[in-house]
MARSE-251705 format. One record per residue: residue number from 1; residue in one letter; x, z, y of N, C-alpha, C, CB in turn. Coordinates in pm, whole numbers. Each point is the difference from the previous one (the first is absolute). Glycine has a CB too. Example, Ala and Ser with C-alpha at 12.3 -4.5 7.8 and 13.67 -1.06 7.14 Angstrom:
BEGIN
ATOM     n   res    neast      nup   nnorth   caeast     caup   canorth    ceast      cup   cnorth   cbeast     cbup   cbnorth
ATOM     1     A     1319      780     -569      -89        0       119       90        0      120     -189      125      -117
ATOM     2     S      154     -197      222       82        6       119      -77       73      109      118     -215       -63
% end
This chain:
BEGIN
ATOM     n   res    neast      nup   nnorth   caeast     caup   canorth    ceast      cup   cnorth   cbeast     cbup   cbnorth
ATOM     1     X     4732      197   -24117      117      -45        73       15     -153      -12      111      224       -41
ATOM     2     X     -132     -278      -77       14     -143       -20     -100      -77       85       83       41      -232
ATOM     3     X     -207        6      236     -102      -72        77       30        7      150     -169       51      -178
ATOM     4     X      226       60      225       38       10       141      111      -99       33      -66      243         1
ATOM     5     X      163     -254      -90      110      -94        21      -52     -143       -2      161      161      -107
ATOM     6     X     -249     -191       12      -57     -134       -10      -82      -35      124       -4       23      -250
ATOM     7     X      -75       72      298      -79      -21       123       91      -20      120     -187      138       -96
ATOM     8     X      292      -57      104       96      -13       110       69     -135        0       34      245        -8
ATOM     9     X        3     -294     -111       63     -131        -8      -97     -110       40      150       85      -182
ATOM    10     X     -277      -70      145     -100     -100        40      -14       -7      151     -121       39      -213
ATOM    11     X      117       77      277       -9        2       147      125      -58       64     -148      202       -14
ATOM    12     X      264     -170      -42      126      -52        52        6     -152      -13      113      215       -60
ATOM    13     X     -158     -268      -52        0     -145       -20      -97      -69       95       61       35      -240
ATOM    14     X     -177       26      264      -94      -57        98       63       -7      138     -192       89      -134
ATOM    15     X      262       16      173       67        2       130      110     -107        6      -49      246        22
ATOM    16     X      125     -258     -130      109      -99        -3      -55     -142        9      139      159      -137
ATOM    17     X     -245     -187       64      -59     -135         2      -56      -30      138      -55       17      -245
ATOM    18     X      -12       80      306      -55      -22       133      111      -24      102     -198      145       -59
ATOM    19     X      309      -72       47      114      -21        90       59     -139      -17       49      245        -8
ATOM    20     X      -42     -291     -116       52     -135       -25      -91     -106       59      108       82      -209
ATOM    21     X     -239      -64      198      -96      -94        57       13       -2      152     -158       39      -193
ATOM    22     X      174       78      255       18        6       146      125      -75       42     -117      221         5
ATOM    23     X      227     -202      -79      125      -67        34      -13     -152      -15      127      204       -73
ATOM    24     X     -191     -249      -34      -19     -144       -18      -91      -59      106       35       30      -245
ATOM    25     X     -135       47      288      -89      -48       105       76      -15      131     -195      110      -113
ATOM    26     X      284      -15      142       74       -3       126      111     -105       -1      -52      242        29
ATOM    27     X      122     -258     -141      118      -87        -4      -18     -127      -83      133      203        28
ATOM    28     X     -237     -212     -106      -11     -111       -94       77       34     -127      -23     -166       189
ATOM    29     X       47       69     -272       75       23      -123      148        5       32     -179     -115      -138
ATOM    30     X      236      234      143      138       20        45       97       19     -116      -89      100       208
ATOM    31     X       46     -118     -331       87       21      -116      121      -93        3     -200       71      -131
ATOM    32     X      181     -200      154      111      -96         1       96       28      115     -150     -170      -105
ATOM    33     X       98      212      220       84       33       114       94      116      -34     -180      -81       157
ATOM    34     X      129      181     -225       82      115       -39      105      -43     -102     -192      156        44
ATOM    35     X      154     -237     -141       95      -43      -101      112      -84       60     -183        5      -168
ATOM    36     X      154      -89      267      104      -83        62       93       81       90     -158     -193       -10
ATOM    37     X      110      301       68       83       79        92       78      112      -67     -165      -52       173
ATOM    38     X      144       73     -301       66      108       -71      123      -52      -71     -219      118       -29
ATOM    39     X      334      -54       54      123      -41       -64       20       68     -135       99      -39       225
ATOM    40     X     -110      171     -227       16       72      -126      -87      125        1      236      -88       -24
ATOM    41     X     -262      139      -93      -87      116       -14       67      126       52     -107     -107      -198
ATOM    42     X       30      194      259       53      129        45       -7      104     -112      -70      -55       234
ATOM    43     X      -14       32     -333      -17       94      -110      -15      -80     -129     -109      172       152
ATOM    44     X      188     -137     -251       -9      -67      -129      -44      103     -104      180     -169        64
ATOM    45     X     -280      134     -142      -51       89      -102       17      -64     -136     -165      100       161
ATOM    46     X      201      -20     -260        6      -49      -136     -129       41      -71      255       14        -4
ATOM    47     X     -305     -100      -80     -125       27       -70       23      -10     -150     -134      -88       194
ATOM    48     X       62      169     -267        3      -10      -145     -138       32      -54      245       63        -6
ATOM    49     X     -272     -116     -113     -129       23       -64       11      122      -89      -57     -245         7
ATOM    50     X      -36      337        5       -8      117       -85     -125       -7      -84      127      136       167
ATOM    51     X     -118      -92     -290     -114        2       -90      -32      146      -30       60     -227      -102
ATOM    52     X     -173      273      150      -42      138       -22     -133       -3      -72      123       81       207
ATOM    53     X     -122      -35     -330     -121        9       -81      -74     -135       -7      -20      243        62
ATOM    54     X       95     -351      -73      -61     -131       -12      -33      -69      130      -89       81      -208
ATOM    55     X      111      -15      320      -25      -60       131      134      -41       61     -211      139        33
ATOM    56     X      220     -264        6      122      -51        62      -18        4      151       51     -148      -199
ATOM    57     X       43      211      268       -6        4       145      140      -16       57     -205      146        -8
ATOM    58     X      211     -188      131      128      -20        67       45      131       63      -55     -242        44
ATOM    59     X      184      269      -53       56      116        69      119      -47       81      -78      160      -182
ATOM    60     X      105      -90      286      108      -35        92       95      118        9     -151     -156       133
ATOM    61     X      249      162     -224       86      119        -8       95       18      117      -17      -23      -241
ATOM    62     X       54      -85      308       95       17       110      -24     -106      107      168       98      -157
ATOM    63     X     -130      -64      277       -4      -94       110      129       18       79     -255        3        13
ATOM    64     X      312     -113       29      128        4        71      -23      -51      142      133      -34      -215
ATOM    65     X      -90      113      310      -11      -40       140      114      -97       31     -110      221        64
ATOM    66     X       77     -336       -9      100     -106        18       49      -19      142     -106     -110      -190
ATOM    67     X       55      185      285       46      -21       138       83      118       45     -202     -139        49
ATOM    68     X      299      110       37       90      105        50      -65       74      115      200     -135       -69
ATOM    69     X     -182      265       69      -56       81       109       97       10      115     -134      130      -164
% end
């Protein structure tokens, strides 16, 4: 099960990276444009560090939706 999950994540990351490359090729570097046009976050997440058996990893226990429906 672990190896299937790891393989699936590898394929997902390859797809995500390829999509990002396609977007940058089509639009150029659009990071600054997005940052200048954004007023406030639509989703806020809190993060905390957890230590499990000597391994420190980030966990995100809650996320708050910030926009009105």
